[in-house]
N, C-alpha and C positions, 0 to 999 in steps of 0.2 A: 509908184507901183513896186511891189515886191518882186525882185528878180526870180525867175523860175516859175512864176505863176501865169505867165502870158498865154500858155496853151490850155488853160482851163476854159471850159465851155460855160458861158454865162447862164445858159438855160438850166444848168444844174447847180447854180449857186443857192437856190432855194432848197431847204432840206426836204420840203414836200415833194418837189419834182425829183430830187435825188432818190427819195424813198420810192416813188412810183416807178421810176426806171429800174431801181434795184429789184423790186418785186417782179417786174415784167421781164427783165433779162434773166433772172433766176428761174422763172417759170414760163411755160409756153404762153399763158395768158392769165388774166385775173378779171373777175367781174367787179362791178362798181361796189357792191356790198363788201366784198372781201378786201378791196383796197381801203375802203372807208374804215373798216374794223381794224385792219392791220396797222394803219397809219394814224388811227384815232382822229379822223377829220370829220368836219360837217359836210353835208351834201354840197353846199355852195362852194366851199373851199376846194373840195376834190374836183368838182365840175370845172372850176376856173383853171386849175392847174393842168387837168387832163386836156382841156381845150387848148391851152398854150402849147403843150407838147404835141398835140395833134396838128396845130397850125404850123409847127416847125417840121412836121413830117417824121417825128421821132416815134410816135405811136399811132395806131389806127384803132378805130372804135367800130364794133359791130353791135347793132341793136336787133334783138329778136324777142320772141315770147317763149316763156317756159310755162306751159299750161296757159293760163290767162294772165300771167304776170310778166310785165316787161323786164327784159334782162339786157344790161349793157356790159359788154365784154371788151377788154382792151388787150392789145398785142403790141409788143415792141417791133418796129420796122427794122429792116437791115440798116437803114441810115441811122436810126436811133441806137441800135446796138453798137454800131461803129463809133458814133459820137460819144456814147457813154463809155466805151472801152478806152477811147482816146483821152477822155476826161480823167478816168481812173489812172491811166498810165501817167498822165501829167502830174497828178497828185503824188503818185508813188515816186516819180522822178524827183519832184521837189523835196519830198521827205528824205530820200536817200542822199541828196546833196546838202542836207542841213547838218550833217555830222561834222 
């Protein structure tokens, strides 16, 4: 194990999950289509990664209809925001200590 990386959150090792959390922390929410487009993912890939983050309690999902079309919207939870901030702080700390 590389010293200084022990505080990284394994949930964010995937660049897809890191991207999802980045979008959701920077914005109040994002719908499925927006995340899919921004991160250039397939439906299945995005669905599996959002499900993983939801199972961890890092994001929550709200399903509704806009007109007659289904709409899935995601939000970062407080636990998710904290875990993501801690992950980014651990990365920054590691990088600062590599000088």
